[in-house]
C-alpha positions as CSV (number, residue, x, y, z in Angstrom):
1,M,-15.7,30.8,6.7
2,N,-15.2,31.3,2.9
3,L,-11.6,32.0,2.0
4,P,-10.8,34.7,-0.6
5,L,-10.1,33.3,-4.1
6,N,-6.4,34.3,-3.9
7,S,-6.0,32.4,-0.7
8,L,-7.5,29.3,-2.2
9,L,-5.3,29.6,-5.3
10,D,-2.2,30.0,-3.0
11,R,-3.2,26.9,-1.0
12,N,-3.7,24.9,-4.2
13,D,-0.3,26.0,-5.5
14,T,1.4,25.0,-2.3
15,T,-0.2,21.6,-2.3
16,E,0.7,20.9,-5.9
17,N,4.2,22.0,-5.3
18,A,4.5,19.7,-2.3
19,R,3.1,16.8,-4.5
20,Y,5.6,17.5,-7.2
21,N,8.5,17.6,-4.8
22,M,7.3,14.3,-3.2
23,V,7.4,12.6,-6.6
24,Q,10.6,14.2,-7.9
25,Q,12.7,14.3,-4.7
26,Q,11.5,11.2,-2.7
27,V,9.9,8.8,-5.1
28,R,11.8,8.9,-8.4
29,P,15.3,8.6,-6.8
30,W,14.1,5.4,-5.2
31,N,14.0,3.6,-8.6
32,V,10.3,4.2,-9.3
33,D,10.2,4.5,-13.0
34,D,6.8,3.1,-14.1
35,N,5.0,5.9,-15.8
36,G,1.7,4.6,-14.7
37,V,2.8,4.7,-11.1
38,L,4.2,8.2,-11.4
39,D,1.0,9.4,-13.1
40,A,-1.1,7.9,-10.3
41,L,1.0,9.7,-7.7
42,Y,0.1,13.0,-9.4
43,T,-3.6,12.2,-9.8
44,V,-4.4,10.5,-6.5
45,R,-4.6,13.2,-3.8
46,R,-2.6,11.7,-1.0
47,E,-3.7,14.4,1.4
48,D,-7.3,13.2,1.1
49,F,-6.2,9.8,2.5
50,T,-4.4,11.4,5.4
51,P,-6.2,12.0,8.7
52,P,-6.9,15.7,9.2
53,A,-4.8,15.8,12.4
54,H,-1.7,14.7,10.4
55,Y,-2.4,16.7,7.2
56,S,1.0,18.4,7.5
57,L,2.7,15.0,7.1
58,A,0.9,14.1,3.9
59,F,3.8,14.7,1.5
60,M,6.7,14.1,4.0
61,D,9.1,11.1,3.9
62,V,7.6,9.7,7.1
63,E,5.1,7.1,8.3
64,V,1.7,8.7,9.0
65,P,-0.4,7.4,12.0
66,L,-4.0,6.6,11.1
67,S,-5.3,6.9,14.7
68,D,-4.7,9.1,17.7
69,D,-3.1,6.2,19.6
70,A,0.5,6.9,20.5
71,L,1.4,3.4,19.4
72,A,-0.5,3.6,16.1
73,I,2.6,3.2,13.9
74,E,4.0,0.4,16.1
75,Q,0.7,-1.4,15.7
76,G,0.8,-1.0,11.9
77,L,-2.0,1.6,11.8
78,C,-0.2,3.9,9.5
79,M,0.5,5.0,5.9
80,F,4.0,4.1,4.7
81,Q,6.4,6.7,3.3
82,P,5.3,7.7,-0.2
83,R,8.5,6.3,-1.7
84,V,7.9,2.9,0.0
85,E,4.3,2.6,-1.2
86,A,5.3,3.6,-4.7
87,R,8.3,1.3,-5.0
88,M,6.3,-1.7,-3.7
89,I,3.7,-1.2,-6.4
90,N,6.3,-0.2,-9.1
91,D,8.2,-3.5,-8.7
92,L,5.0,-5.6,-9.3
93,E,4.5,-4.2,-12.8
94,V,0.7,-4.1,-12.6
95,Q,-1.0,-4.3,-15.9
96,P,-4.4,-2.8,-17.0
97,H,-6.1,-6.2,-17.4
98,E,-5.1,-7.6,-14.0
99,R,-6.9,-8.2,-10.8
100,V,-5.1,-7.2,-7.6
101,L,-5.5,-8.2,-4.0
102,E,-4.1,-6.0,-1.3
103,I,-3.9,-7.0,2.4
104,G,-3.7,-4.1,4.8
105,T,-5.9,-1.3,3.4
106,G,-5.1,1.3,5.9
107,S,-6.6,4.6,4.7
108,G,-7.0,3.3,1.2
109,Y,-4.1,5.2,-0.5
110,S,-2.2,2.3,-1.9
111,A,-5.5,0.8,-3.2
112,A,-6.3,4.1,-4.9
113,L,-2.9,4.0,-6.6
114,L,-3.5,0.4,-7.7
115,S,-6.9,1.3,-9.0
116,K,-5.3,3.5,-11.6
117,L,-3.1,0.6,-12.9
118,A,-5.4,-2.5,-12.6
119,K,-8.8,-3.6,-13.8
120,E,-10.0,-4.5,-10.3
121,V,-8.7,-4.2,-6.8
122,V,-9.9,-6.1,-3.7
123,T,-8.4,-4.8,-0.5
124,L,-8.7,-6.5,3.0
125,E,-8.5,-4.6,6.3
126,I,-8.7,-6.3,9.6
127,N,-9.6,-3.1,11.5
128,A,-13.3,-2.3,10.8
129,D,-12.8,1.4,11.6
130,L,-10.0,1.7,9.1
131,A,-12.0,-0.2,6.5
132,E,-14.8,2.3,6.8
133,M,-12.4,5.2,6.5
134,A,-10.9,3.6,3.4
135,R,-14.3,3.1,1.8
136,E,-15.2,6.7,2.3
137,N,-11.8,7.9,1.0
138,L,-12.0,5.7,-2.1
139,T,-15.5,6.7,-2.9
140,D,-14.7,10.4,-2.6
141,A,-11.7,9.8,-4.9
142,G,-13.9,8.1,-7.5
143,C,-12.2,4.7,-7.3
144,T,-15.1,2.6,-8.5
145,N,-13.0,-0.5,-9.3
146,V,-12.0,-1.1,-5.6
147,T,-13.8,-3.3,-3.1
148,V,-12.9,-3.0,0.6
149,R,-13.6,-6.0,2.8
150,V,-13.2,-6.4,6.6
151,A,-11.1,-9.5,6.8
152,D,-8.0,-11.1,8.3
153,G,-5.9,-11.7,5.2
154,S,-3.8,-14.3,7.0
155,K,-6.7,-16.6,7.8
156,D,-9.9,-15.7,6.0
157,T,-10.9,-17.3,2.7
158,L,-10.4,-15.3,-0.5
159,P,-13.5,-16.0,-2.6
160,E,-12.6,-13.3,-5.1
161,G,-9.5,-15.1,-6.2
162,P,-7.3,-16.1,-7.9
163,F,-5.4,-12.9,-8.5
164,D,-2.8,-11.7,-10.9
165,V,-1.1,-9.5,-8.3
166,M,-1.1,-9.7,-4.5
167,L,0.4,-6.9,-2.3
168,L,0.8,-7.0,1.5
169,S,0.9,-3.5,2.8
170,G,2.9,-4.3,5.9
171,S,5.7,-6.6,7.0
172,V,5.6,-10.2,8.0
173,E,8.2,-12.4,9.7
174,V,8.0,-15.2,7.3
175,L,6.8,-15.5,3.7
176,P,3.1,-16.5,3.7
177,K,3.4,-19.4,1.3
178,E,-0.3,-20.2,1.8
179,L,-1.2,-17.2,-0.3
180,L,0.5,-18.6,-3.4
181,S,-2.4,-20.9,-4.0
182,H,-4.5,-17.8,-4.7
183,L,-2.0,-16.4,-7.3
184,K,-2.6,-17.0,-11.0
185,D,0.0,-18.5,-13.2
186,G,2.2,-15.5,-14.3
187,G,1.2,-13.7,-11.1
188,R,3.3,-11.8,-8.6
189,L,3.2,-11.4,-4.8
190,G,4.9,-8.5,-3.1
191,V,5.6,-8.4,0.7
192,I,8.2,-7.1,3.2
193,V,9.7,-10.1,5.0
194,G,12.0,-10.3,8.0
195,Q,12.8,-9.1,11.5
196,K,14.5,-6.0,12.7
197,P,17.0,-4.8,11.8
198,I,16.8,-6.5,8.5
199,M,13.7,-6.8,6.4
200,R,13.5,-7.2,2.6
201,Y,10.9,-6.4,0.1
202,T,10.3,-9.8,-1.6
203,V,8.7,-10.4,-4.9
204,V,7.4,-14.0,-5.5
205,S,6.6,-14.9,-9.1
206,K,4.7,-17.9,-10.3
207,Q,5.3,-19.1,-13.9
208,N,4.4,-22.5,-15.3
209,G,4.2,-23.9,-11.8
210,T,7.7,-22.7,-10.9
211,I,8.1,-20.2,-8.0
212,T,10.9,-17.6,-8.3
213,T,11.8,-15.2,-5.4
214,T,13.7,-12.0,-5.6
215,E,14.6,-9.5,-2.8
216,P,15.3,-6.2,-4.6
217,W,15.6,-3.8,-1.6
218,D,15.7,-3.5,2.2
219,I,13.2,-1.7,4.4
220,V,12.0,-1.9,7.9
221,A,8.2,-1.6,8.2
222,P,5.4,-2.1,10.7
223,R,3.8,-5.5,11.0
224,L,0.6,-6.8,9.5
225,Q,-1.6,-8.4,12.1
226,G,-2.3,-12.1,12.1
227,F,0.5,-13.6,10.1
228,A,2.8,-16.4,11.3
229,T,6.0,-15.6,13.2
230,A,9.3,-17.2,12.7
231,P,10.4,-20.0,15.1
232,R,12.3,-18.8,18.1
233,F,15.5,-20.5,19.2
234,A,15.4,-21.8,22.8
235,F,18.0,-23.5,24.9
């Protein structure tokens, strides 16, 4: 059914107002101040990376499930809150000449944001169905500098490396130090590390062979699959 022009205009206005409010009321107050990131949030259509069944959640401050499974979020099959995705990228200070690796593609939204900031993005997704969804979403969005690969980022080789920036779009129990060998000198790795109720976004920087770690903020987030767990104490 073709909608009247006025209805289409009203729908567009409503969507753009929701996008504006997402950026101004959720994202910016969360210390997201990189103009490139803010511009990307306005130009990348988050709703196009949101499953149709959950379109109403596209601009809300909630995790959005990427499948119909009731445990989708618990299993890590979700989009993070917009402020979390934006702050993770913001704190990595991605530059236009840099190559980025993302682990945990999901629907492709974070990769799309990264594509506006970096020269090239390689994103790995362990779930083949999500990887295909992300490819379609990224193609439709015109993100020609993004490659989606079905892979387990915790175990598989990374032939495209080394990278200037690495982002894990999900949490892990312990810092995956094995990934640091794929990070260029001057590079940064961003990942949420810890166990409930305390997890911290951790930025690891490599400079002249020296590793520096900062933990700028706390957040609890769903797990990435495959990564090592912390040792458990036993009597």
